[in-house]
N, C-alpha and C positions, 0 to 999 in steps of 0.2 A: 504494500500500500504506500503510495507516494503522497506525502502531505507537505505543505509549505511550512516555513518557520513559524508563522503566526498561529496556524492551526495547532502545531505541535506545542507551542507555549500555552495556548488556551487549554489543550487537553491535559497538559502537565498541571496547570492551575486547578482544573476540575478534579483531577486525581488527588492532588495534595489536599484540596479542600475536603474531599470525601474521607481522606485518611486522618483527618482531625477528629473524626467521630470516635466515641468510645467503642472499644472492641475487646471483649473478654476482660483481661487484666489491664488493658491499656485504657486509661481515662480519656475523656474528651479533652482535647487540647485547644478548643476554641470556646472558652467560657468567659473571657474578659475582653474589654475593648483593647487592652494591651496585647492580648493574644491575636486579635484581628489585625492590629497594626503590624505585628511580627509577620503574620501570614502575608499581608500586602507587600511589605518590604522584601521579604524572602522571595516572593514571586514576581517582584518588579511590576506590580499592577499599576499602570499609568493613570494619571489624572485623578488620584485620590487625595482629597484634602483631609480635614479633620474628621475623626470618626466618633460616633456616639453609640450609646446602648441600642438605639433604634437600628443603626447600621449592623450591629452585632446580631440582633434578633433577625433582621432581614437576610443576612448572609447565612445564618444557621438554617433558615427556611429554604434558601436556594440549595444549600448542601443536602438537605433532606430530599429535595426534588431530584438532584443529581443521583442520589442513592436509588431512587425509584427507577430512573432511566437504566442504571446498571443492573437492576434486579428485574427489569421488564422481561416477561416471558416470550415476547415476540416483537417483531419490528413495528407492527401497527401500534401496539401499546406504547413502545418507546417513542415513536413518531408523535403520537398524541401528547405525550408528556413534554417532549421537546418543543412542539408547536406552542403549547400553552405557556411554557416558560419564556420562550423568546418573544412571544406576542406581549406578554405582561411586562416585559422589560422595556418595551417601547423601542424596539430595534430600529436604528437609523444608520444604515451603512454609510461610511464616508472614508475616503482615501486620506491617508496621513503619512508623513515621513519624519517622525519625531525621534529624538534621542539617538541619532546616528543610524537608524534603521532605514532601509530603502522603503519605497512605497508599499503600503499594506493597507488593509481594510480594518477599521474598527466598526463594530456593529452596535455599540452603545451610543446613545444620544449625548451630545455635549451637556455637561452638567449632571449626568446620571449619577445616581448613588453607587456605592461600591457593589451592592447587591445587584442592581440593574446591569452594571458593567459586567460582572461575572456571569449573570444569567444570559446576557446577550452574546458576549464573546465565546464563553465556554459552551453555551447552548448551540451556537452555530457550529462550533468545532465538532460537537457530538452529532449534529445534523449531517455534517460532511462525512463522518464515519458511517452513519446509517445510509446515506444516499449512495455511498460507494459499495454497499452490500457487505460491509465489514463489521456489523454490530457485534458479532461474536468475538471481536478483539477487545471489547469492553469486559474486563474480567475481574475476578477476585482471586487472591492467592489460594493455591490448593494445599498449602501447608495446613495441617489439622488445627493448629493453634493460632492461625493468622487468617484474617479475612480482608486484608488491605486491598484496595482497588489498584488496578493498573490498566494501561492500554498496551496490548501486545502488538508491537510494531515490527516484530521479527518477520523475515521473509516467508518462513514456512508456518507461521502461526503456532509455534511450538512452545512458547513461553508459558510456564505453569506457576511461577512464583513471583511475588512482588519484587524480590531482590534475590538474584541467584547467589550472591555472596553471603546472605544471612539465611533466609528460609531454605533455599535450594541446597546450600552446602550443609546446613544442619541436618536436613533430612537424608542427604546422601551419606553423611558420616554415620548417622544412626542406622541406616540400612546396611552399611558396610560392617559396622560393629555387630549387628544382629547376625549377619552371615558368618562372621568370624566366630561368634559364640556357637552358632549351630554347627559349624564345621568342627570346632573343638569338642563339642558334645558328641558328635557322631564319631570322631576319632577315639574318644575315651570309651565309648560303648563297644567299639569293634575291636 
């Protein structure tokens, strides 16, 4: 799947927003306005001024709606969720070339709130994934103790874990050790 830089950035923002949700032993990491500011700065979300409790509440609502898109059972359901999200954000596509980036499209209206910004830009990025017939690339980690979101952009759609260095390696090491134990037990019995 070939996507441009802006769509990739918006998908990354959506995934990182989803991954702020509480999951098992991991607490919610988007509970204060300071947490929201950290998210905005870490993701280089442009055009965001001061943030308030209302912004935090609205972004948490957008996050929940992204979670519904990732959990959708079929493309029609995902499309309906994305359409509603983008429409409510007041999408207003416009070309821009800010901060040293070449021409690209922002989908949020000038003066949009951070929640509208995320809903519009990330919603459109999710729409592009759906339109290209690649909804199955919107995934959750297959590690039994992890449900982090990710977008599988591998050529062969083979990515199974949110991070191969943590979840993937941990499971591979556990499987290796289990095989070693089984082999040792078999050898001691024979």
